[in-house]
Structure formats: structure tokens, C-alpha cells
C-alpha positions as CSV (number, residue, x, y, z in Angstrom):
1,X,49.3,133.9,190.7
2,X,47.6,137.0,189.3
3,X,47.5,138.1,185.7
4,X,50.4,140.6,186.1
5,X,52.8,138.0,187.5
6,X,51.9,135.5,184.8
7,X,52.5,138.0,182.0
8,X,55.8,139.1,183.6
9,X,57.0,135.5,183.8
10,X,55.8,134.8,180.2
11,X,57.8,137.9,179.0
12,X,60.9,136.8,180.8
13,X,60.7,133.3,179.4
14,X,60.2,134.6,175.9
15,X,63.1,137.0,176.2
16,X,65.2,134.1,177.5
17,X,64.3,131.9,174.5
18,X,65.1,134.7,172.0
19,X,68.4,135.5,173.8
20,X,69.4,131.8,173.7
21,X,68.7,131.7,169.9
22,X,70.8,134.8,169.3
23,X,73.6,133.4,171.4
24,X,73.5,130.1,169.5
25,X,73.6,131.8,166.1
26,X,76.6,133.9,167.3
27,X,78.4,130.8,168.3
28,X,77.8,129.2,164.9
29,X,79.0,132.4,163.0
30,X,82.2,132.5,165.2
31,X,82.8,128.8,164.6
32,X,82.5,129.2,160.8
33,X,84.8,132.2,160.9
34,X,87.6,130.4,162.9
35,X,87.5,127.0,161.2
36,X,89.8,126.7,158.2
37,X,88.2,126.3,154.7
38,X,87.8,122.7,153.7
39,X,88.2,121.7,150.1
40,X,85.1,120.3,148.5
41,X,85.2,117.1,146.4
42,X,84.9,117.7,142.7
43,X,82.8,115.7,140.3
44,X,84.0,114.9,136.7
45,X,81.0,115.9,134.5
46,X,80.7,115.4,130.8
47,X,79.9,118.6,128.9
48,X,80.4,118.1,125.2
49,X,82.6,116.7,122.4
50,X,85.7,118.6,121.6
51,X,85.2,118.6,117.8
52,X,82.0,120.6,118.4
53,X,84.0,123.5,119.8
54,X,86.1,125.4,117.2
55,X,89.0,127.6,117.9
56,X,87.8,131.0,119.3
57,X,84.3,129.6,119.8
58,X,82.4,129.4,123.1
59,X,79.6,127.1,124.1
60,X,77.2,127.5,127.0
61,X,76.4,124.5,129.0
62,X,74.2,123.8,132.1
63,X,75.6,121.7,134.9
64,X,73.1,121.0,137.6
65,X,71.1,124.1,136.7
66,X,74.1,126.5,136.7
67,X,75.5,127.8,133.5
68,X,79.1,127.5,132.5
69,X,80.9,128.8,129.4
70,X,83.5,126.6,127.6
71,X,85.9,128.4,125.4
72,X,88.4,127.0,122.9
73,X,91.1,129.4,123.8
74,X,94.2,129.0,121.4
75,X,93.6,125.2,121.0
76,X,93.1,124.8,124.8
77,X,89.6,124.4,126.2
78,X,88.9,126.3,129.3
79,X,85.7,126.5,131.4
80,X,84.3,129.5,133.3
81,X,81.3,130.1,135.4
82,X,78.7,132.2,133.4
83,X,77.9,134.1,136.6
84,X,79.6,137.5,137.0
85,X,81.5,137.7,140.3
86,X,80.2,141.2,140.9
87,X,76.4,140.7,141.3
88,X,75.6,137.4,139.8
89,X,74.4,138.4,136.3
90,X,74.9,136.1,133.4
91,X,78.1,136.7,131.4
92,X,78.1,136.2,127.6
93,X,81.0,135.6,125.1
94,X,81.5,138.2,122.5
95,X,83.3,136.4,119.7
96,X,84.1,139.5,117.7
97,X,85.8,141.3,120.6
98,X,87.1,138.1,122.1
99,X,85.9,139.1,125.6
100,X,83.3,138.0,128.1
101,X,80.7,140.7,128.7
102,X,78.3,141.3,131.7
103,X,75.5,143.5,130.5
104,X,74.4,144.5,134.1
105,X,77.2,147.0,134.8
106,X,79.1,146.9,131.5
107,X,81.9,144.7,132.9
108,X,84.3,143.0,130.6
109,X,86.7,140.1,131.1
110,X,89.4,138.9,128.8
111,X,89.6,135.3,127.4
112,X,91.4,134.2,130.5
113,X,88.7,135.5,132.8
114,X,90.6,138.5,134.1
115,X,88.8,141.8,134.7
116,X,89.2,144.3,131.9
117,X,86.6,147.0,132.8
118,X,83.8,147.5,135.3
119,X,83.2,146.9,138.9
120,X,83.9,143.1,139.4
121,X,86.1,142.6,142.4
122,X,87.9,139.6,141.0
123,X,88.3,137.4,137.9
124,X,85.7,134.9,136.7
125,X,85.6,131.6,138.4
126,X,87.4,129.0,136.4
127,X,87.0,125.2,136.5
128,X,89.4,122.4,135.6
129,X,88.9,120.8,132.2
130,X,89.9,117.3,131.2
131,X,89.8,116.0,127.5
132,X,89.6,112.2,127.1
133,X,89.6,111.3,123.5
134,X,86.9,113.5,122.0
135,X,85.0,114.1,125.3
136,X,85.3,117.2,127.3
137,X,84.8,116.9,131.0
138,X,84.6,119.7,133.6
139,X,85.4,119.2,137.3
140,X,82.8,121.1,139.4
141,X,82.4,121.1,143.2
142,X,80.2,118.4,144.6
143,X,77.6,120.9,145.9
144,X,77.9,123.2,142.8
145,X,74.1,123.4,142.5
146,X,73.8,125.1,145.9
147,X,76.3,127.9,145.5
148,X,77.0,130.9,143.3
149,X,80.8,131.1,143.8
150,X,83.6,128.6,144.1
């Protein structure tokens, strides 16, 4: 076998390996597209005590490294992701205007998480809240730490 034949066979082998990798990745993408979404388990996580959250007041909390915002909304406590659904910037609560504001693109959300102004394509992510006695719990997906949206 001369050098030219060796290099031709090596090139064909390398192209075969690359082609197999591309084909395998395409199969994985098609499989994920066709399979129905499976619900994730949620974890009940303690956040704060309800008497620390006055009416109209918001409190930021961190769950597994991700920020959420608890809001005492008309004597009902609700929890939202503090991540804007547009580009992932941090959302803050404006107590005076009673709105959530995203400083990146001047987006605004009402106290129910609905889009008021700006480019976000959808409302803020909301999580289920449970109050037991004086304790406030939020149910977050089991793999919440690894994702930006729910």
C-alpha cells in the first residue's frame, strides 16, 4: 500500500465516522420532536413565612440557584420565575407601579405575570404555591436547576 492509497482510505474512514455522528444526532433530534412531552415531578420547597410578606409586597428567593419572586397579590401569594421569558434577563418588582419590570428591553408584566409592554412572547412562568400554617412552599420541577423555562 502506498502513501496515496493510505491517505484515501483514511479520508474515507474519517468521512464515514463524521457521517455516522451527524446521522445519529439527526435521529436523536427527530425522536425528541416526535415523542410527547412528559410531565416532570415537582418538589415542594420551603421559601419563607407568610407573615414576612405583606399585601402588595414582593420577595425574591433563590431555589437551587435560580431566582423566583413571591408576591402577596390581594391576600393570595403567587410565585413567578424572576427570569424574563424574552431573553432571560432578571425581572424586578416595582411596588409603586404594581408591575414586574425587565430592564433589558423595557418589558413590563402585570401582577398576574401577563405581558403589558415589550417584546416577551409569553407571560412569566408561574409556580404552584402552598401555604401550610405560616410556611410558604413553592412546587418547582425536579430538574429546575438545569433549565431556564418550565
